[in-house]
Biopython code that builds the backbone (N, CA, C, O; Angstrom):
import numpy as np
from Bio.PDB.StructureBuilder import StructureBuilder

atoms = [
    (1, "MET", "N", (35.596, -30.452, 11.948)),
    (1, "MET", "CA", (34.776, -30.484, 10.757)),
    (1, "MET", "C", (33.312, -30.181, 11.087)),
    (1, "MET", "O", (32.689, -29.350, 10.426)),
    (2, "THR", "N", (32.759, -30.849, 12.109)),
    (2, "THR", "CA", (31.370, -30.626, 12.505)),
    (2, "THR", "C", (31.185, -29.195, 12.977)),
    (2, "THR", "O", (30.178, -28.557, 12.667)),
    (3, "PHE", "N", (32.159, -28.690, 13.730)),
    (3, "PHE", "CA", (32.080, -27.315, 14.219)),
    (3, "PHE", "C", (32.030, -26.326, 13.053)),
    (3, "PHE", "O", (31.287, -25.346, 13.103)),
    (4, "THR", "N", (32.806, -26.575, 12.023)),
    (4, "THR", "CA", (32.827, -25.698, 10.850)),
    (4, "THR", "C", (31.468, -25.695, 10.149)),
    (4, "THR", "O", (30.984, -24.641, 9.736)),
    (5, "ILE", "N", (30.863, -26.855, 10.017)),
    (5, "ILE", "CA", (29.547, -26.948, 9.375)),
    (5, "ILE", "C", (28.505, -26.197, 10.196)),
    (5, "ILE", "O", (27.697, -25.449, 9.645)),
    (6, "VAL", "N", (28.523, -26.392, 11.495)),
    (6, "VAL", "CA", (27.579, -25.703, 12.381)),
    (6, "VAL", "C", (27.799, -24.202, 12.308)),
    (6, "VAL", "O", (26.835, -23.437, 12.274)),
    (7, "LEU", "N", (29.039, -23.775, 12.285)),
    (7, "LEU", "CA", (29.357, -22.350, 12.209)),
    (7, "LEU", "C", (28.871, -21.749, 10.885)),
    (7, "LEU", "O", (28.298, -20.659, 10.872)),
    (8, "VAL", "N", (29.095, -22.442, 9.794)),
    (8, "VAL", "CA", (28.655, -21.956, 8.483)),
    (8, "VAL", "C", (27.133, -21.889, 8.425)),
    (8, "VAL", "O", (26.579, -20.891, 7.964)),
    (9, "LEU", "N", (26.454, -22.925, 8.882)),
    (9, "LEU", "CA", (24.991, -22.925, 8.869)),
    (9, "LEU", "C", (24.420, -21.837, 9.776)),
    (9, "LEU", "O", (23.446, -21.175, 9.419)),
    (10, "GLY", "N", (25.019, -21.656, 10.934)),
    (10, "GLY", "CA", (24.561, -20.609, 11.850)),
    (10, "GLY", "C", (24.754, -19.222, 11.269)),
    (10, "GLY", "O", (23.873, -18.370, 11.380)),
    (11, "THR", "N", (25.897, -18.994, 10.653)),
    (11, "THR", "CA", (26.173, -17.696, 10.030)),
    (11, "THR", "C", (25.224, -17.445, 8.864)),
    (11, "THR", "O", (24.699, -16.342, 8.710)),
    (12, "THR", "N", (25.006, -18.463, 8.052)),
    (12, "THR", "CA", (24.092, -18.326, 6.917)),
    (12, "THR", "C", (22.678, -18.018, 7.398)),
    (12, "THR", "O", (22.008, -17.148, 6.841)),
    (13, "GLY", "N", (22.228, -18.716, 8.416)),
    (13, "GLY", "CA", (20.896, -18.465, 8.962)),
    (13, "GLY", "C", (20.756, -17.060, 9.507)),
    (13, "GLY", "O", (19.738, -16.402, 9.293)),
    (14, "THR", "N", (21.776, -16.600, 10.211)),
    (14, "THR", "CA", (21.754, -15.244, 10.761)),
    (14, "THR", "C", (21.707, -14.209, 9.651)),
    (14, "THR", "O", (20.943, -13.247, 9.729)),
    (15, "LEU", "N", (22.512, -14.396, 8.627)),
    (15, "LEU", "CA", (22.508, -13.460, 7.500)),
    (15, "LEU", "C", (21.163, -13.451, 6.776)),
    (15, "LEU", "O", (20.702, -12.395, 6.341)),
    (16, "LEU", "N", (20.538, -14.605, 6.645)),
    (16, "LEU", "CA", (19.220, -14.662, 6.011)),
    (16, "LEU", "C", (18.167, -13.935, 6.845)),
    (16, "LEU", "O", (17.300, -13.257, 6.292)),
    (17, "LEU", "N", (18.234, -14.069, 8.156)),
    (17, "LEU", "CA", (17.297, -13.349, 9.029)),
    (17, "LEU", "C", (17.484, -11.843, 8.924)),
    (17, "LEU", "O", (16.510, -11.093, 8.870)),
    (18, "ILE", "N", (18.729, -11.407, 8.895)),
    (18, "ILE", "CA", (19.014, -9.969, 8.770)),
    (18, "ILE", "C", (18.522, -9.460, 7.420)),
    (18, "ILE", "O", (17.894, -8.403, 7.351)),
    (19, "ALA", "N", (18.797, -10.193, 6.356)),
    (19, "ALA", "CA", (18.355, -9.780, 5.021)),
    (19, "ALA", "C", (16.834, -9.723, 4.948)),
    (19, "ALA", "O", (16.273, -8.815, 4.335)),
    (20, "SER", "N", (16.175, -10.678, 5.563)),
    (20, "SER", "CA", (14.713, -10.692, 5.565)),
    (20, "SER", "C", (14.156, -9.470, 6.284)),
    (20, "SER", "O", (13.200, -8.855, 5.812)),
    (21, "ALA", "N", (14.744, -9.118, 7.414)),
    (21, "ALA", "CA", (14.278, -7.948, 8.167)),
    (21, "ALA", "C", (14.495, -6.664, 7.377)),
    (21, "ALA", "O", (13.639, -5.779, 7.379)),
    (22, "VAL", "N", (15.623, -6.561, 6.711)),
    (22, "VAL", "CA", (15.926, -5.355, 5.936)),
    (22, "VAL", "C", (14.998, -5.239, 4.730)),
    (22, "VAL", "O", (14.516, -4.148, 4.423)),
    (23, "LEU", "N", (14.748, -6.334, 4.056)),
    (23, "LEU", "CA", (13.917, -6.302, 2.858)),
    (23, "LEU", "C", (12.444, -6.068, 3.166)),
    (23, "LEU", "O", (11.712, -5.586, 2.301)),
    (24, "HIS", "N", (11.991, -6.392, 4.364)),
    (24, "HIS", "CA", (10.585, -6.206, 4.708)),
    (24, "HIS", "C", (10.280, -4.821, 5.254)),
    (24, "HIS", "O", (9.114, -4.504, 5.486)),
    (25, "LYS", "N", (11.278, -3.998, 5.463)),
    (25, "LYS", "CA", (11.028, -2.626, 5.902)),
    (25, "LYS", "C", (10.500, -1.829, 4.729)),
    (25, "LYS", "O", (10.943, -2.011, 3.595)),
    (26, "ARG", "N", (9.567, -0.959, 4.996)),
    (26, "ARG", "CA", (8.991, -0.129, 3.948)),
    (26, "ARG", "C", (9.548, 1.277, 4.082)),
    (26, "ARG", "O", (9.266, 1.960, 5.067)),
    (27, "PRO", "N", (10.335, 1.722, 3.108)),
    (27, "PRO", "CA", (10.944, 3.045, 3.197)),
    (27, "PRO", "C", (9.952, 4.188, 3.014)),
    (27, "PRO", "O", (10.279, 5.337, 3.311)),
    (28, "ASP", "N", (8.749, 3.896, 2.531)),
    (28, "ASP", "CA", (7.786, 4.966, 2.290)),
    (28, "ASP", "C", (6.890, 5.248, 3.488)),
    (28, "ASP", "O", (5.978, 6.068, 3.384)),
    (29, "GLY", "N", (7.119, 4.602, 4.605)),
    (29, "GLY", "CA", (6.374, 4.904, 5.823)),
    (29, "GLY", "C", (5.122, 4.077, 6.027)),
    (29, "GLY", "O", (4.410, 4.280, 7.011)),
    (30, "ARG", "N", (4.829, 3.137, 5.115)),
    (30, "ARG", "CA", (3.633, 2.328, 5.294)),
    (30, "ARG", "C", (3.866, 1.268, 6.355)),
    (30, "ARG", "O", (5.001, 0.877, 6.627)),
    (31, "ARG", "N", (2.776, 0.812, 6.949)),
    (31, "ARG", "CA", (2.846, -0.262, 7.932)),
    (31, "ARG", "C", (3.009, -1.591, 7.206)),
    (31, "ARG", "O", (3.002, -1.640, 5.976)),
    (32, "GLU", "N", (3.155, -2.662, 7.968)),
    (32, "GLU", "CA", (3.326, -3.992, 7.381)),
    (32, "GLU", "C", (2.134, -4.393, 6.524)),
    (32, "GLU", "O", (2.302, -5.109, 5.537)),
    (33, "ASP", "N", (0.924, -3.942, 6.883)),
    (33, "ASP", "CA", (-0.251, -4.308, 6.093)),
    (33, "ASP", "C", (-0.384, -3.463, 4.833)),
    (33, "ASP", "O", (-1.338, -3.623, 4.072)),
    (34, "GLY", "N", (0.581, -2.554, 4.609)),
    (34, "GLY", "CA", (0.587, -1.760, 3.395)),
    (34, "GLY", "C", (-0.162, -0.452, 3.481)),
    (34, "GLY", "O", (-0.130, 0.347, 2.545)),
    (35, "ARG", "N", (-0.828, -0.226, 4.578)),
    (35, "ARG", "CA", (-1.616, 0.995, 4.711)),
    (35, "ARG", "C", (-0.808, 2.069, 5.424)),
    (35, "ARG", "O", (0.047, 1.776, 6.260)),
    (36, "TYR", "N", (-1.093, 3.296, 5.080)),
    (36, "TYR", "CA", (-0.418, 4.408, 5.725)),
    (36, "TYR", "C", (-1.017, 4.633, 7.103)),
    (36, "TYR", "O", (-2.232, 4.523, 7.271)),
    (37, "PRO", "N", (-0.189, 4.945, 8.091)),
    (37, "PRO", "CA", (-0.715, 5.105, 9.445)),
    (37, "PRO", "C", (-1.683, 6.271, 9.591)),
    (37, "PRO", "O", (-2.576, 6.221, 10.437)),
    (38, "GLY", "N", (-1.528, 7.313, 8.791)),
    (38, "GLY", "CA", (-2.379, 8.476, 8.956)),
    (38, "GLY", "C", (-3.362, 8.679, 7.823)),
    (38, "GLY", "O", (-3.781, 9.810, 7.575)),
    (39, "ALA", "N", (-3.745, 7.618, 7.125)),
    (39, "ALA", "CA", (-4.669, 7.762, 5.995)),
    (39, "ALA", "C", (-6.056, 8.115, 6.527)),
    (39, "ALA", "O", (-6.781, 7.248, 7.015)),
    (40, "ASP", "N", (-6.413, 9.384, 6.429)),
    (40, "ASP", "CA", (-7.695, 9.874, 6.927)),
    (40, "ASP", "C", (-8.771, 9.618, 5.878)),
    (40, "ASP", "O", (-8.649, 10.100, 4.752)),
    (41, "PRO", "N", (-9.822, 8.871, 6.219)),
    (41, "PRO", "CA", (-10.854, 8.543, 5.230)),
    (41, "PRO", "C", (-11.561, 9.767, 4.655)),
    (41, "PRO", "O", (-11.932, 9.772, 3.481)),
    (42, "VAL", "N", (-11.749, 10.798, 5.467)),
    (42, "VAL", "CA", (-12.441, 12.001, 4.987)),
    (42, "VAL", "C", (-11.584, 12.721, 3.947)),
    (42, "VAL", "O", (-12.077, 13.116, 2.891)),
    (43, "THR", "N", (-10.305, 12.889, 4.253)),
    (43, "THR", "CA", (-9.390, 13.539, 3.316)),
    (43, "THR", "C", (-9.236, 12.705, 2.049)),
    (43, "THR", "O", (-9.213, 13.243, 0.942)),
    (44, "LEU", "N", (-9.131, 11.404, 2.218)),
    (44, "LEU", "CA", (-9.002, 10.513, 1.065)),
    (44, "LEU", "C", (-10.217, 10.642, 0.156)),
    (44, "LEU", "O", (-10.078, 10.752, -1.062)),
    (45, "ARG", "N", (-11.396, 10.630, 0.741)),
    (45, "ARG", "CA", (-12.632, 10.758, -0.051)),
    (45, "ARG", "C", (-12.650, 12.086, -0.806)),
    (45, "ARG", "O", (-12.999, 12.132, -1.985)),
    (46, "ALA", "N", (-12.271, 13.166, -0.117)),
    (46, "ALA", "CA", (-12.256, 14.485, -0.760)),
    (46, "ALA", "C", (-11.259, 14.522, -1.914)),
    (46, "ALA", "O", (-11.549, 15.086, -2.969)),
    (47, "ASP", "N", (-10.098, 13.930, -1.719)),
    (47, "ASP", "CA", (-9.086, 13.914, -2.778)),
    (47, "ASP", "C", (-9.525, 13.058, -3.967)),
    (47, "ASP", "O", (-9.278, 13.415, -5.119)),
    (48, "VAL", "N", (-10.174, 11.932, -3.684)),
    (48, "VAL", "CA", (-10.687, 11.079, -4.764)),
    (48, "VAL", "C", (-11.767, 11.824, -5.535)),
    (48, "VAL", "O", (-11.783, 11.784, -6.765)),
    (49, "LEU", "N", (-12.671, 12.504, -4.832)),
    (49, "LEU", "CA", (-13.723, 13.270, -5.505)),
    (49, "LEU", "C", (-13.138, 14.411, -6.331)),
    (49, "LEU", "O", (-13.642, 14.721, -7.410)),
    (50, "ALA", "N", (-12.073, 15.038, -5.824)),
    (50, "ALA", "CA", (-11.422, 16.113, -6.585)),
    (50, "ALA", "C", (-10.828, 15.565, -7.881)),
    (50, "ALA", "O", (-10.926, 16.199, -8.931)),
    (51, "ALA", "N", (-10.216, 14.391, -7.803)),
    (51, "ALA", "CA", (-9.662, 13.775, -9.014)),
    (51, "ALA", "C", (-10.785, 13.419, -9.991)),
    (51, "ALA", "O", (-10.639, 13.595, -11.201)),
    (52, "LEU", "N", (-11.892, 12.924, -9.468)),
    (52, "LEU", "CA", (-13.024, 12.594, -10.334)),
    (52, "LEU", "C", (-13.612, 13.848, -10.968)),
    (52, "LEU", "O", (-14.043, 13.814, -12.121)),
    (53, "ASP", "N", (-13.634, 14.950, -10.229)),
    (53, "ASP", "CA", (-14.119, 16.228, -10.780)),
    (53, "ASP", "C", (-13.299, 16.651, -11.998)),
    (53, "ASP", "O", (-13.830, 17.230, -12.946)),
    (54, "ARG", "N", (-12.007, 16.355, -11.959)),
    (54, "ARG", "CA", (-11.121, 16.712, -13.070)),
    (54, "ARG", "C", (-11.181, 15.691, -14.202)),
    (54, "ARG", "O", (-10.519, 15.852, -15.227)),
    (55, "GLY", "N", (-11.977, 14.641, -14.011)),
    (55, "GLY", "CA", (-12.066, 13.600, -15.033)),
    (55, "GLY", "C", (-10.903, 12.634, -15.001)),
    (55, "GLY", "O", (-10.667, 11.913, -15.970)),
    (56, "ALA", "N", (-10.175, 12.612, -13.903)),
    (56, "ALA", "CA", (-8.982, 11.771, -13.785)),
    (56, "ALA", "C", (-9.317, 10.488, -13.020)),
    (56, "ALA", "O", (-8.923, 10.321, -11.866)),
    (57, "ASP", "N", (-10.045, 9.591, -13.676)),
    (57, "ASP", "CA", (-10.449, 8.341, -13.029)),
    (57, "ASP", "C", (-9.248, 7.494, -12.620)),
    (57, "ASP", "O", (-9.202, 6.957, -11.513)),
    (58, "VAL", "N", (-8.287, 7.382, -13.517)),
    (58, "VAL", "CA", (-7.101, 6.571, -13.233)),
    (58, "VAL", "C", (-6.336, 7.167, -12.059)),
    (58, "VAL", "O", (-5.848, 6.440, -11.193)),
    (59, "ARG", "N", (-6.234, 8.486, -12.034)),
    (59, "ARG", "CA", (-5.552, 9.160, -10.924)),
    (59, "ARG", "C", (-6.286, 8.900, -9.611)),
    (59, "ARG", "O", (-5.646, 8.711, -8.577)),
    (60, "ALA", "N", (-7.607, 8.889, -9.634)),
    (60, "ALA", "CA", (-8.388, 8.637, -8.422)),
    (60, "ALA", "C", (-8.113, 7.236, -7.882)),
    (60, "ALA", "O", (-7.949, 7.050, -6.676)),
    (61, "VAL", "N", (-8.064, 6.259, -8.774)),
    (61, "VAL", "CA", (-7.778, 4.883, -8.353)),
    (61, "VAL", "C", (-6.353, 4.779, -7.826)),
    (61, "VAL", "O", (-6.111, 4.143, -6.800)),
    (62, "ARG", "N", (-5.416, 5.400, -8.522)),
    (62, "ARG", "CA", (-4.017, 5.363, -8.079)),
    (62, "ARG", "C", (-3.863, 6.036, -6.720)),
    (62, "ARG", "O", (-3.146, 5.535, -5.854)),
    (63, "LEU", "N", (-4.528, 7.158, -6.534)),
    (63, "LEU", "CA", (-4.488, 7.874, -5.265)),
    (63, "LEU", "C", (-5.013, 6.992, -4.136)),
    (63, "LEU", "O", (-4.415, 6.920, -3.062)),
    (64, "TYR", "N", (-6.128, 6.329, -4.390)),
    (64, "TYR", "CA", (-6.700, 5.437, -3.379)),
    (64, "TYR", "C", (-5.717, 4.316, -3.043)),
    (64, "TYR", "O", (-5.526, 3.984, -1.873)),
    (65, "ARG", "N", (-5.099, 3.738, -4.066)),
    (65, "ARG", "CA", (-4.142, 2.652, -3.839)),
    (65, "ARG", "C", (-2.937, 3.124, -3.042)),
    (65, "ARG", "O", (-2.493, 2.440, -2.119)),
    (66, "GLU", "N", (-2.404, 4.296, -3.395)),
    (66, "GLU", "CA", (-1.218, 4.811, -2.711)),
    (66, "GLU", "C", (-1.507, 5.102, -1.247)),
    (66, "GLU", "O", (-0.666, 4.847, -0.386)),
    (67, "ARG", "N", (-2.669, 5.625, -0.965)),
    (67, "ARG", "CA", (-2.992, 6.019, 0.405)),
    (67, "ARG", "C", (-3.394, 4.853, 1.293)),
    (67, "ARG", "O", (-3.190, 4.900, 2.506)),
    (68, "THR", "N", (-3.961, 3.812, 0.705)),
    (68, "THR", "CA", (-4.478, 2.717, 1.522)),
    (68, "THR", "C", (-3.704, 1.422, 1.379)),
    (68, "THR", "O", (-3.786, 0.544, 2.238)),
    (69, "GLY", "N", (-2.950, 1.299, 0.292)),
    (69, "GLY", "CA", (-2.260, 0.037, 0.047)),
    (69, "GLY", "C", (-3.177, -1.015, -0.558)),
    (69, "GLY", "O", (-2.817, -2.190, -0.619)),
    (70, "ALA", "N", (-4.362, -0.602, -1.007)),
    (70, "ALA", "CA", (-5.324, -1.535, -1.597)),
    (70, "ALA", "C", (-4.825, -2.030, -2.949)),
    (70, "ALA", "O", (-4.006, -1.386, -3.604)),
    (71, "GLY", "N", (-5.333, -3.175, -3.344)),
    (71, "GLY", "CA", (-5.037, -3.703, -4.664)),
    (71, "GLY", "C", (-5.843, -2.961, -5.721)),
    (71, "GLY", "O", (-6.701, -2.137, -5.403)),
    (72, "LEU", "N", (-5.556, -3.264, -6.970)),
    (72, "LEU", "CA", (-6.205, -2.562, -8.073)),
    (72, "LEU", "C", (-7.721, -2.765, -8.083)),
    (72, "LEU", "O", (-8.471, -1.797, -8.209)),
    (73, "LEU", "N", (-8.171, -3.995, -7.952)),
    (73, "LEU", "CA", (-9.613, -4.258, -7.995)),
    (73, "LEU", "C", (-10.337, -3.621, -6.817)),
    (73, "LEU", "O", (-11.409, -3.038, -6.977)),
    (74, "GLU", "N", (-9.741, -3.738, -5.631)),
    (74, "GLU", "CA", (-10.356, -3.137, -4.445)),
    (74, "GLU", "C", (-10.435, -1.623, -4.590)),
    (74, "GLU", "O", (-11.464, -1.022, -4.282)),
    (75, "ALA", "N", (-9.358, -1.005, -5.054)),
    (75, "ALA", "CA", (-9.338, 0.449, -5.215)),
    (75, "ALA", "C", (-10.352, 0.890, -6.263)),
    (75, "ALA", "O", (-11.049, 1.886, -6.073)),
    (76, "HIS", "N", (-10.436, 0.156, -7.365)),
    (76, "HIS", "CA", (-11.399, 0.491, -8.416)),
    (76, "HIS", "C", (-12.827, 0.420, -7.864)),
    (76, "HIS", "O", (-13.643, 1.304, -8.127)),
    (77, "ALA", "N", (-13.121, -0.623, -7.106)),
    (77, "ALA", "CA", (-14.459, -0.781, -6.527)),
    (77, "ALA", "C", (-14.769, 0.335, -5.533)),
    (77, "ALA", "O", (-15.887, 0.850, -5.506)),
    (78, "GLU", "N", (-13.789, 0.710, -4.720)),
    (78, "GLU", "CA", (-14.013, 1.765, -3.728)),
    (78, "GLU", "C", (-14.208, 3.123, -4.383)),
    (78, "GLU", "O", (-15.048, 3.909, -3.944)),
    (79, "VAL", "N", (-13.442, 3.405, -5.427)),
    (79, "VAL", "CA", (-13.611, 4.671, -6.145)),
    (79, "VAL", "C", (-14.988, 4.702, -6.807)),
    (79, "VAL", "O", (-15.648, 5.741, -6.813)),
    (80, "ALA", "N", (-15.421, 3.579, -7.360)),
    (80, "ALA", "CA", (-16.762, 3.514, -7.952)),
    (80, "ALA", "C", (-17.830, 3.735, -6.887)),
    (80, "ALA", "O", (-18.831, 4.406, -7.138)),
    (81, "ARG", "N", (-17.619, 3.173, -5.703)),
    (81, "ARG", "CA", (-18.566, 3.365, -4.601)),
    (81, "ARG", "C", (-18.608, 4.822, -4.170)),
    (81, "ARG", "O", (-19.686, 5.375, -3.955)),
    (82, "ILE", "N", (-17.446, 5.446, -4.043)),
    (82, "ILE", "CA", (-17.376, 6.862, -3.666)),
    (82, "ILE", "C", (-18.094, 7.703, -4.716)),
    (82, "ILE", "O", (-18.817, 8.639, -4.376)),
    (83, "ARG", "N", (-17.898, 7.374, -5.978)),
    (83, "ARG", "CA", (-18.558, 8.096, -7.068)),
    (83, "ARG", "C", (-20.077, 7.962, -6.958)),
    (83, "ARG", "O", (-20.799, 8.954, -7.062)),
    (84, "ARG", "N", (-20.560, 6.735, -6.747)),
    (84, "ARG", "CA", (-22.005, 6.505, -6.627)),
    (84, "ARG", "C", (-22.597, 7.246, -5.438)),
    (84, "ARG", "O", (-23.645, 7.881, -5.550)),
    (85, "GLU", "N", (-21.916, 7.160, -4.290)),
    (85, "GLU", "CA", (-22.436, 7.775, -3.069)),
    (85, "GLU", "C", (-22.430, 9.293, -3.128)),
    (85, "GLU", "O", (-23.207, 9.942, -2.428)),
    (86, "SER", "N", (-21.570, 9.864, -3.947)),
    (86, "SER", "CA", (-21.495, 11.322, -4.017)),
    (86, "SER", "C", (-22.705, 11.906, -4.737)),
    (86, "SER", "O", (-23.076, 13.057, -4.507)),
    (87, "GLY", "N", (-23.320, 11.107, -5.611)),
    (87, "GLY", "CA", (-24.499, 11.571, -6.325)),
    (87, "GLY", "C", (-24.202, 12.480, -7.500)),
    (87, "GLY", "O", (-25.129, 12.882, -8.203)),
    (88, "ASN", "N", (-22.955, 12.817, -7.737)),
    (88, "ASN", "CA", (-22.590, 13.667, -8.875)),
    (88, "ASN", "C", (-22.398, 12.817, -10.121)),
    (88, "ASN", "O", (-22.014, 11.650, -10.043)),
    (89, "ASN", "N", (-22.667, 13.412, -11.251)),
    (89, "ASN", "CA", (-22.419, 12.730, -12.527)),
    (89, "ASN", "C", (-21.059, 13.155, -13.040)),
    (89, "ASN", "O", (-20.894, 14.235, -13.607)),
    (90, "TYR", "N", (-20.084, 12.278, -12.827)),
    (90, "TYR", "CA", (-18.732, 12.593, -13.269)),
    (90, "TYR", "C", (-18.554, 12.156, -14.700)),
    (90, "TYR", "O", (-19.200, 11.213, -15.156)),
    (91, "PRO", "N", (-17.668, 12.846, -15.418)),
    (91, "PRO", "CA", (-17.422, 12.483, -16.825)),
    (91, "PRO", "C", (-16.876, 11.082, -16.965)),
    (91, "PRO", "O", (-16.617, 10.629, -18.080)),
]
sb = StructureBuilder()
sb.init_structure("model")
sb.init_model(0)
sb.init_chain("A")
sb.init_seg("    ")
for serial, (resi, resn, name, xyz) in enumerate(atoms, 1):
    if name == "N":
        sb.init_residue(resn, " ", resi, " ")
    sb.init_atom(name, np.array(xyz, "f"), 0.0, 1.0, " ", f" {name:<3s}", serial, name[0])
structure = sb.get_structure()
């Protein structure tokens, strides 16, 4: 009886560890911290500025979030900073 309980608990624990490892993998290539390994700041800035040139503010924020893994508020603040530093008057 004790052996059966130990076996069931051990199997359950092992399955939970395996499930946890599988669920924490990111299929989109991002690292554990959510950031892409090759997110180049210069390219990101250029792409954000290009989106702002087109008047696509939401797209610029989304692009920043996708490339860096940043949250909404952080991405919004960074896009605003990039806009200010560029010196251009975007629509």
